[in-house]
N, C-alpha and C positions, 0 to 999 in steps of 0.2 A: 731429941736423940740424946741418950746418955753417953758419957765419955767412952765407955767400953765399946758400945756399938759403933761410935764414930771412929775409934782407933781401928776397928776391924774393917770398916768400909773405906777408910782413907787410902788413897793410892800411896804406895811406898816405892816411889821412883827415885832412882839415883839422878843427880844433876846431869844434864846433857854433857857429854865429853867435850863439846866445843868450848865450854866454860874454862877448861884448862888453859886455853890460849890467854886468858886474862891473868893467870897466876904470876906472870912476869911483872905485873904492875903492883903486886902486893908488897907492902912495906911502908916505911916512913921516908918521905922524899923531901929534900930541900930543893928549892927552885930559885934560880937567878936568871935574869934576862933583861932585855931592853927592847923598847920600841925601835923601829927602824930609823927614826930621826934622832935618836939619843946617842950621845958620845960615851955615856957610861950607863951601868945598870940602873934601871929605874923600876925593876920588878923583882920582888923578893917574896918568898913565902915557904910554906910547909904544907904538905898533904899527907894524910895517913890513909892508906888503902887496905881494907880488910874484908874477908868473907863474912857475910852474915851467917848465923846458924843455919845449917842445912846445905850451905854452899851453892844455893841457887842464885844468889845476888851478891854483888860486890858493893861495898860502901866506901865512898870517898869523902873525907872531911878535910876541908882546907881553909887556910887563911893566907891571903896574898895581899901585899902592898903593891898596888898597881898605879904608878904615876901619882903617888900621894894619897890614893884612896885605899881604904881597907876593905877587902872583899872576903866575906866569910860564906862558906857554902857547904851543903850536904848534897851528895849525888848518889843515886841508887842505880846500878847497872844490872840488867838481866840479859837474857838471850832470846832471840827470835829465830827459830829454826827455819821459818819461811824465807827470811831474807839473809840468813847466816850472818847477822850483825847483832850488836849488843846495844839495844835501846837504853837510854838513860833519862832520868828526870833530875833536874838540878833545882834546889831550893837555896836562895841566897838572900843576903841582907840588901841587895841592890834593887830588888823588885819583888812585889808580893805575889807574882804569878810564877808557877813552876815553869821551867824552860825545858824543852825537848832537845836532846842530843843523841848521838849515836857514836859507838866505838867499834873499832876492829883492830885486831892484832894478827898479823900474818908474818911469821918468822920474826925478824928483827924490826919490822916496820909497824908503827902504831899510827892509826888515824882516828881523829875525834872531830866530829862536825855537827853543825846545826845549820838551819836554813841561812844561807848567805856567807858562810865562812867555814874554814877547815884547818885543822892542825895536822901536820904530817911530821913524824919524828922517827928516829932510829935508836935502838939500844946499842950501847957501846960498852967498852971496858967490862966485858963478860956479864953484861946485864946490870951493872951498877950505875950506869948513866942512861938517860933518855934525852936526846937533843933534837930540837926541831923548831918549826915555826908555825904560827897561826896567821892565816891569810884570808882576808875577805875576798869573796868572789867579785868579779867585775860588776860594778853597779851597786855594790853593797858597802862601799867604803864610807866611813863617817866616824864621828866622835865616839859612838858606841861600839864600833867594830874596827879596832886598831890592830894593824899588823905588828907582830913582834917575834923575836927569836928567844928561846929559853933552853936552859939545861937543867934537868932534874937529876939529883944524885941521891941514891938510896943511903940512908944513914942508920937504918935499923929495922927491926921487926919486933912486934909484940904479939903474943898469943891473942886470937887463934889464927891470924892471917898466914902464918908460914906454911900451913898445910894446903895441899892441892885437893880440889874436889874429887 
């Protein structure tokens, strides 16, 4: 099929309006936090969150120092209208296998989870902070699934992420 015919037959759909719920995450965020057993912060990092062209997917790129280990990741988040959630795939330097996660944003509450653990946080300071905690589900505790609390503070934006889908 040549390019002209493809362009004519390709669907020209706008992104699902539910994706607008993710817009509050867009920006460059600094993160500080601590594991529940720590007396001082032992988690620091930065995450840049932006819309991919077309605004069907959100891209998260992060680097976090977590208890002395550097974790670098790329996460792609989409929308599933059947579950009204935002499935995500994470690629990191910690494991060669992609990891499945899910997101949801309802008002000021953000949830982010995978099998066995869940983050719940809330926006504050007019959306400039996101504070919450990651908790393993009962029976899923262990060295690879550590409970922690953290606060993210938006430090800026860079094109094209400031626009809403």
